[in-house]
C-alpha angles and dihedrals in degrees: 000000000000116000095237094051090048092055093045092048099043097042126204094303092052093047093052093044092051092047090234121163106313087196089069090053089050094050101043108024139058107234116216122196136164130226120202119205129206089218138075121250090245088074097073093181098052101032087032091069087072092054092047091050095046093049092050092050091050093047093050093049098043090247094306095115109053121185119186116208124224129191125224110291097022098093100002140346120288092256095041098075097092092058090039093059094037093057095038099249085132129013096226146017138184115211149135103267094210088073086080098054088117089068091046128339088224090080088070091066087068089059121017141317128193111281091005133133124320119236098271092045091049092053091047092050093047099046105026101023130048098280099104093041094050097043092048090055087053095047093048090079090064096042095252133132110203132206129181107253113169142351127202096202120231110340135218122259096243144246124305131190091212132032117265107221100164144354089278090068090060093060111108093359111151100222130182105218127163120247126307096010088076091071090063096038088055093055093057092052108271125121108235121217121195104208127161116249095251092059101046099089094055092048092050093044094050093046093243084131130027098213141007140193126202121157120297146299100306096053094032091055091051091050092049099228091150089068093066104027120035102190117085117189135198149244112024092221091182091059112040093151112356114192124208117214138214112223118202123186107247096227092047091048092049088055092061123097116248088253093055091046089055090048092052090051093048095046091050091051090050092051089046092059093038094058097054092043089056094049094046091051100041103039097070095058092043091053091052089052093050093050091048088056092057103268113157115223119210136174114227111262113261093243090056092052093046094048092046092050092050092048092048092054090049091052092050092049092051092048092050088055095049108027117057094191091053092046094052094052099034093054090058092040095051094046090055091044090057094050095041093052091051090054095043090049091066098037122021097025094044093049094043094049091054096044095047090055093056127094104233 
């Protein structure tokens, strides 16, 4: 059979399935994929990363690689995207990997853990350290290739109906907290609730929950949490630098040409930087607006922070003893965290402390 007639007869699906010359597909065919998000379209920073990524891929391929973007609930539920990419229902997804800690706590190390790395440290560990290598080994078992694609920066500690004055006020608190942080929150007495972003306001308004965290001022203002809970706490110690990830189905990825693989990687890195730039620029003005509307800012009490830190370290020790996948990645992660914090103590933290005390 001649090569040209084979391509024409088999079509794009047949070519990919047969593993035949992805370069021919690239040159002669428009490739169409879908990316499912775990976030609603109203969150233009989080869902928006998908649009930024898809546009960059299209621009770099002259419109030959088209990726349509789909919000949570359009193709699958917010928390269904891991399985969706794993089984090939969609080619791609953008999500917060710690949502899947119930399947395996190790997923959280690809996003954020309580008292973990900040955003710059996370990026350094992923790209320059062993983070990407180790997490890819972990994802291989579910047929996924992962890429960093977004970081919110350090988050706020959430919205509370009543003031938290001590650790006692945490006891029995029904608290919406994303992913793995709930394991630590639970140990200090709260009752964690894992609720998708689009459903938090109603739960807080109806009193189904007593408190909720999401991201920070820009998103929180859009979602209107200040209308139903006046107390805003900081810092979000469970999310010092939460990274969002791009998931790509392994078989679909293997069917790409080397050029298209490089474009996917580059576009994800662009969207990664773009998301944090947006949060860092938009959060200050949003926080001013919230305070002007009567929001009361509070730091977490010291006993809450101390108890949470102690509990987090206990959880990590227990997981290292029982979960080989966690242990392998966390040992590398924690070694870098120790060294990075020593460095940041003398540089970033010292500079920031001085500058934030000045009247500019």
